[in-house]
C-alpha positions in Angstrom: -15.8 4.5 -14.9 -18.0 1.8 -13.4 -21.7 2.2 -13.8 -22.7 1.8 -10.1 -26.4 1.5 -10.8 -26.0 -1.2 -13.4 -23.4 -3.0 -11.3 -25.6 -3.1 -8.3 -28.6 -4.4 -10.3 -26.4 -7.2 -11.8 -25.1 -8.2 -8.4 -28.5 -8.2 -6.9 -29.6 -10.7 -9.5 -27.0 -13.2 -8.4 -26.3 -12.6 -4.7 -28.4 -11.8 -1.6 -26.7 -8.7 -0.4 -29.3 -7.4 2.0 -28.0 -6.6 5.5 -28.0 -9.8 7.5 -27.7 -10.2 11.3 -27.6 -13.9 10.8 -24.5 -13.7 8.5 -23.0 -11.2 10.8 -23.3 -13.8 13.6 -22.0 -16.6 11.4 -18.9 -14.5 10.6 -18.3 -13.4 14.2 -14.7 -14.7 14.0 -13.9 -12.2 11.3 -15.8 -9.4 13.0 -13.8 -10.0 16.2 -10.7 -8.6 14.4 -12.3 -5.3 13.7 -15.0 -4.8 16.4 -13.2 -1.8 17.9 -13.6 0.2 14.7 -16.6 -1.4 12.9 -20.1 -1.2 14.5 -22.3 -4.3 14.6 -24.9 -2.7 12.3 -22.2 -1.9 9.8 -20.9 -5.5 10.0 -24.4 -6.7 9.2 -24.2 -4.6 6.0 -20.7 -5.9 5.1 -21.1 -9.6 6.0 -23.2 -10.6 2.9 -20.5 -9.1 0.6 -17.7 -10.7 2.6 -19.4 -14.1 2.4 -20.1 -13.7 -1.3 -16.5 -12.7 -2.1 -15.0 -15.5 -0.1 -17.2 -18.1 -1.9 -16.4 -16.6 -5.3 -12.6 -16.6 -4.5 -12.7 -20.4 -4.3 -14.8 -20.7 -7.5 -12.4 -18.5 -9.4 -9.2 -19.9 -7.8 -8.4 -16.3 -6.8 -6.2 -14.7 -4.1 -6.8 -11.2 -2.8 -3.7 -9.1 -2.0 -4.6 -6.0 0.2 -2.4 -3.1 1.2 -2.3 -1.9 4.8 -4.4 1.1 3.8 -7.5 -0.9 2.9 -10.5 -0.5 5.1 -11.0 -3.1 7.9 -13.8 -5.0 6.3 -11.5 -5.6 3.3 -8.3 -6.1 5.3 -9.7 -8.5 7.8 -12.8 -9.8 5.9 -11.6 -10.9 2.5 -7.8 -10.4 2.1 -5.6 -13.5 1.8 -2.4 -11.5 2.1 -1.9 -8.1 3.6 1.2 -5.9 3.8 3.1 -3.0 2.5 4.3 -2.6 -1.1 7.3 -4.8 -0.7 5.4 -7.6 1.1 2.7 -7.6 -1.6 5.3 -7.6 -4.4 7.1 -10.6 -2.9 3.8 -12.5 -2.3 2.7 -11.8 -5.9 5.8 -13.8 -7.0 4.5 -16.7 -4.8 0.9 -16.6 -5.8 -0.3 -20.0 -7.0 -3.9 -18.9 -7.8 -5.0 -18.3 -11.3 -6.4 -14.9 -10.5 -4.9 -12.1 -8.3 -7.2 -9.3 -7.1 -5.1 -6.3 -6.1 -6.8 -4.2 -3.4 -4.7 -1.1 -3.4 -3.8 1.4 -6.1 -3.1 0.9 -9.8 0.7 0.7 -9.7 0.4 -2.2 -7.3 -1.8 -4.1 -9.7 0.7 -3.4 -12.5 3.5 -4.7 -10.3 1.6 -7.9 -9.7 1.0 -8.3 -13.4 4.7 -7.6 -14.2 5.7 -10.4 -11.8 2.9 -12.8 -13.0 2.5 -12.1 -16.8 0.5 -15.4 -17.3 -2.0 -14.7 -14.5 -5.1 -12.6 -14.5 -4.7 -9.6 -12.3 -7.9 -7.7 -11.5 -8.1 -4.1 -10.3 -11.5 -3.5 -8.6 -11.4 0.2 -9.7 -9.1 1.4 -12.4 -9.5 4.9 -11.2 -7.6 4.1 -7.9 -4.5 5.9 -8.9 -1.7 7.5 -7.0 -0.7 11.2 -6.9 2.9 10.1 -6.3 3.0 7.7 -9.2 1.5 10.3 -11.4 4.2 12.9 -10.6 6.9 11.1 -12.6 7.2 9.9 -16.2 10.0 8.1 -18.2 10.8 11.6 -19.5 11.5 12.7 -15.9 13.8 9.7 -15.5 15.7 10.7 -18.6 15.9 14.3 -17.3 17.5 13.1 -14.1 20.0 10.8 -15.9 21.0 13.7 -18.1 21.5 15.9 -15.0 23.5 13.3 -13.1 25.4 11.1 -15.7 26.2 7.6 -14.6 24.2 7.7 -11.4 21.9 4.8 -10.9 18.1 5.4 -10.7 16.4 3.9 -7.6 12.7 4.2 -8.2 10.0 3.9 -5.6 7.5 1.1 -6.4 4.8 3.8 -6.2 5.3 4.4 -9.9 4.0 3.2 -13.3 5.4 0.2 -15.1 6.9 2.5 -17.7 8.8 4.4 -15.0 10.0 1.2 -13.5 11.2 0.1 -16.9 13.3 3.2 -17.3 14.9 2.7 -13.9 17.8 0.5 -12.6 16.2 -0.9 -9.5 13.1 -0.3 -7.4 12.7 0.2 -3.7 9.9 0.5 -1.1 9.8 2.6 2.0 10.9 -0.4 4.0 14.1 -1.1 2.1 15.0 2.3 0.4 18.0 3.0 2.7 19.4 -0.5 2.2 18.9 -0.3 -1.6 20.6 3.1 -1.9 23.5 2.1 0.3 24.1 -1.0 -1.8 24.6 1.0 -5.0 28.1 1.3 -6.3 27.9 4.9 -7.3 28.6 7.8 -4.9 25.6 9.7 -6.3 22.2 7.9 -6.4 19.1 9.3 -8.1 15.8 8.6 -6.2 12.4 9.1 -7.7 9.7 10.2 -7.3 9.3 11.0 -3.6 11.5 13.8 -2.5 10.7 13.3 1.2 11.5 9.7 1.2 14.7 10.5 -0.6 15.6 13.2 1.9 14.9 10.9 4.8 17.0 8.2 3.2 19.8 10.7 2.7 20.1 11.1 6.4 20.4 7.4 6.9 23.1 7.0 4.3 25.3 10.1 4.6 28.1 8.4 2.7 26.0 8.7 -0.5 25.0 11.8 -2.4 21.2 11.3 -2.8 19.5 13.5 -5.4 15.7 13.4 -6.0 12.7 14.2 -8.2 10.2 16.7 -6.9 7.3 14.4 -6.1 5.3 13.8 -2.9 2.3 11.8 -1.5 -0.8 13.8 -0.9 -1.5 11.9 2.3 1.9 12.3 4.0 3.0 15.7 2.8 0.0 17.3 4.6 1.4 16.5 8.1 3.6 19.3 9.6 6.2 19.3 12.3 4.1 21.9 14.2 1.1 19.5 14.1 3.2 16.9 16.0 4.7 19.4 18.4 1.2 20.8 19.2 -0.2 17.3 19.7 2.7 16.2 21.9 2.3 19.3 24.1 -1.2 18.2 25.0 -0.4 14.5 24.9 3.2 14.1 26.1 2.8 10.4 26.9 1.8 9.5 23.3 4.3 7.7 21.1 4.4 9.3 17.6 5.2 7.1 14.7 5.7 8.6 11.2 5.9 7.2 7.7 9.1 8.2 5.8 7.0 9.7 3.0 6.4 12.6 5.5 8.7 15.7 5.3 12.0 15.3 7.2 11.1 17.7 9.9 8.0 15.7 10.6 10.0 12.5 10.8 12.5 14.3 13.1 9.7 15.1 15.5 8.5 11.4 15.7 9.6 8.8 18.1 9.9 6.2 15.2 9.7 6.3 11.5 9.1 3.3 9.2 7.2 1.7 6.4 3.6 0.5 7.0 5.0 -2.9 8.0 7.7 -1.3 10.1 5.0 0.8 11.9 3.0 -2.3 12.6 6.1 -4.1 13.9 7.1 -1.2 16.1 3.7 -1.0 17.8 3.5 -4.7 18.3 6.9 -4.7 19.9 6.6 -1.6 22.1 2.9 -1.8 23.0 2.7 1.9 24.0 -0.3 3.0 26.0 -1.1 5.6 23.4 0.1 5.8 19.8 -0.3 8.4 17.0 0.3 6.9 13.6 1.3 9.7 11.2 0.1 8.1 8.1 -3.1 6.9 6.3 -6.1 6.5 8.6 -6.8 2.8 8.0 -3.5 1.8 9.5 -4.6 2.3 13.1 -8.0 0.8 12.3 -6.5 -2.4 10.9 -4.2 -3.2 13.8 -6.3 -1.9 16.7 -8.1 -5.2 17.1 -4.9 -7.2 17.8 -3.6 -4.5 20.2 -6.5 -3.8 22.6 -4.1 -2.3 25.2 -3.0 0.5 22.8 -5.1 3.6 22.5 -4.7 4.9 18.9 -5.1 8.7 19.1 -4.5 11.8 17.1 -5.1 13.0 13.5 -4.6 11.0 10.3 -5.1 11.7 6.6 -7.3 9.6 4.3 -6.1 8.5 0.9 -8.9 9.1 -1.6 -7.4 6.7 -4.1 -7.1 3.7 -1.7 -10.7 4.3 -0.5 -12.0 3.8 -4.1 -11.6 0.1 -3.4 -14.8 -1.3 -1.8 -16.3 -4.7 -1.1 -18.9 -4.0 -3.7 -16.2 -3.4 -6.4 -14.2 -6.4 -5.3 -17.3 -8.6 -5.6 -18.0 -7.1 -9.1 -14.5 -7.7 -10.3 -14.6 -11.3 -9.4 -18.2 -11.8 -10.6 -17.6 -10.2 -14.0 -13.8 -10.8 -14.2 -13.7 -7.1 -14.8 -10.8 -4.8 -14.5 -8.0 -7.0 -15.9 -4.7 -5.2 -15.8 -2.4 -5.4 -18.9 1.1 -4.2 -19.3 2.9 -3.9 -22.6 5.2 -6.9 -22.9 8.3 -4.9 -23.7 7.7 -2.5 -20.8 6.9 -5.3 -18.5 10.1 -7.2 -19.3 12.2 -4.1 -18.4 10.2 -3.2 -15.4 10.4 -6.8 -14.2 14.2 -6.5 -14.1 14.0 -3.5 -11.8 11.4 -5.0 -9.5 13.2 -8.4 -9.3 16.5 -6.7 -8.5 14.8 -5.1 -5.5 13.3 -8.4 -4.3 16.6 -10.3 -4.8 18.7 -7.6 -3.1 16.1 -7.3 -0.2 16.3 -11.1 0.3 20.1 -11.0 0.1 20.3 -8.2 2.7 17.8 -9.9 5.0 19.8 -13.1 4.8 
């Protein structure tokens, strides 16, 4: 665990991180992207960290990859690449920088390291885990293979490197249905998200999809009744759900898609009101570019994603702390599963 007191003292010795209206004004172009959700006083607090991180990125020849669930000051202020798990995995293969800072959760940093074994991959907080990733182990994969002999294992990228290494191919929420449909076997094992698997099964009825009993703590908390109740009071609102939600929740929604799919849908449709049935930062991060859309309704916060802060990002670059390592043998096997996903996704897109 990071010693926050010592960390802050060390940073204070090297950077002026006091709230600065002058820096806030100098970075007004960045602030314009998030002014709907970040107050001017808060931006004056964030701006010194943003300026320090962006300077240090150049000195370290570093690139910051940030998931769509990062807070707006990270997403708009310091990230070089933003996206869902698939987009970040693909961009990790294209990274030319010496250092990759992964702003997301631990399995994402492992994936970046798997795809870039010679690069330094930094994780600003090693405790930013994932309930879904922790629900499955290689032993669980072996159990599913024994239960369904010969069936390929399609594993969600929200898993550890060891689980990826025990799998045949990876998938993300944006390509899961296409990956499953492309498997030769009539029966396909999906791990570890049971709800994603059930939603995929509806999209590929010609396959027998079987699944592991795992779920995301953010998305499993939504209920179909929540959506029905909200729609009864707000009938004009477009409801958009992530496929990690239970199938009855997805069935109540007007659209379901990955984080990148959700963004694309809202950008295309431009509904007057939209409820994003996913992690809270999604709406915050896209609201600035869609001023005509009123983002309403409940959302759930991911406690793991929110462990990543500007302060921790600055520290990781300053001290080159939080380097992610993956056992070479595990990484080699996991790389095959991840690369198969990337290659197949590109093939299907082409």
